C-alpha positions as CSV (number, residue, x, y, z in Angstrom):
1,M,-2.8,-13.6,-15.4
2,F,-0.7,-10.6,-15.7
3,V,1.3,-8.7,-12.5
4,S,2.1,-4.6,-12.6
5,F,4.8,-3.5,-10.2
6,T,4.7,0.2,-8.7
7,D,7.2,1.9,-6.6
8,W,6.0,4.7,-4.8
9,E,7.0,7.7,-2.6
10,F,4.9,8.8,0.3
11,D,5.4,11.2,3.4
12,G,7.1,8.4,5.3
13,N,3.6,7.5,7.5
14,I,3.1,4.0,6.9
15,D,0.3,3.7,8.7
16,N,-1.8,6.2,6.5
17,A,0.0,4.6,3.4
18,V,-1.5,1.0,4.4
19,E,-5.2,2.8,5.2
20,G,-4.8,4.9,2.0
21,I,-4.0,1.9,0.1
22,K,-6.6,-0.4,1.8
23,G,-9.4,2.7,1.4
24,F,-8.7,2.6,-2.6
25,W,-8.6,-1.2,-2.9
26,P,-12.6,-1.1,-4.0
27,E,-11.7,0.6,-6.7
28,M,-9.2,-1.3,-7.7
29,Q,-10.9,-4.2,-7.7
30,K,-13.6,-2.4,-10.3
31,Y,-10.8,-1.9,-12.9
32,G,-10.0,-5.7,-12.9
33,A,-7.5,-5.8,-10.1
34,V,-7.9,-9.5,-8.5
35,N,-5.2,-8.9,-5.5
36,T,-2.6,-6.3,-4.1
37,R,0.3,-6.4,-1.9
38,C,2.7,-3.6,-0.8
39,T,6.2,-4.0,0.6
40,V,8.2,-1.2,2.4
41,T,11.1,-0.4,0.9
42,G,12.7,2.5,2.0
43,E,11.8,5.1,4.8
44,N,9.1,6.6,2.3
45,T,9.2,4.1,-0.1
46,L,6.6,1.3,-0.9
47,R,6.4,-1.4,-3.7
48,T,3.1,-2.9,-4.7
49,M,2.5,-5.9,-7.0
50,T,-1.5,-6.0,-7.9
51,L,-2.4,-9.5,-9.9
52,W,-4.8,-8.6,-12.6
53,S,-6.8,-11.0,-14.4
54,S,-6.5,-10.3,-18.2
55,K,-3.5,-8.3,-20.0
56,E,-6.0,-6.3,-21.6
57,L,-7.2,-4.8,-18.3
58,L,-4.1,-4.2,-17.3
59,E,-3.0,-2.1,-20.2
60,D,-6.7,-0.4,-20.0
61,N,-6.6,0.4,-16.4
62,V,-3.2,0.1,-14.9
63,E,-1.8,4.0,-15.5
64,K,-5.7,5.1,-14.6
65,V,-5.5,3.1,-11.1
66,R,-1.9,4.6,-10.6
67,A,-2.6,8.0,-10.9
68,A,-5.8,7.9,-9.0
69,A,-4.8,5.8,-6.0
70,G,-1.8,8.3,-5.6
71,S,-4.3,10.9,-5.8
72,A,-6.3,9.3,-2.9
73,A,-3.3,7.8,-1.0
74,G,-1.4,10.9,-1.4
75,M,1.5,9.0,-2.6
76,T,3.7,10.1,-6.1
77,V,4.3,7.1,-8.8
78,T,8.8,6.8,-8.9
79,S,8.7,3.8,-11.2
80,G,6.3,0.9,-12.8
81,M,6.8,-2.3,-14.7
82,T,4.1,-4.7,-15.8
83,G,4.3,-8.4,-17.6
84,P,2.5,-11.9,-17.3
85,L,3.0,-14.0,-14.7
86,A,5.7,-16.9,-14.7
87,V,4.7,-18.9,-11.6
88,E,2.6,-18.7,-8.2
89,L,3.6,-20.7,-5.5
90,D,2.1,-20.9,-2.4
């Protein structure tokens, strides 16, 4: 499994941001995303963590998803990182 972290800037309306993310989730799944989480990191910033089933799907699609999600949810990407998942604990 592979992970992308994306930092976003938005208008500060968290309810709208969450609805935008929820609305875009089916599209993300089409690109190979299997799980996503979102954390409020500031007054108008968020960080998402998305789990991908393979390195190839992540590399082929993460920038497409970021661009499309930003347009769909009205948010701007401020930074991002990717890498292999090292451990998952429940």
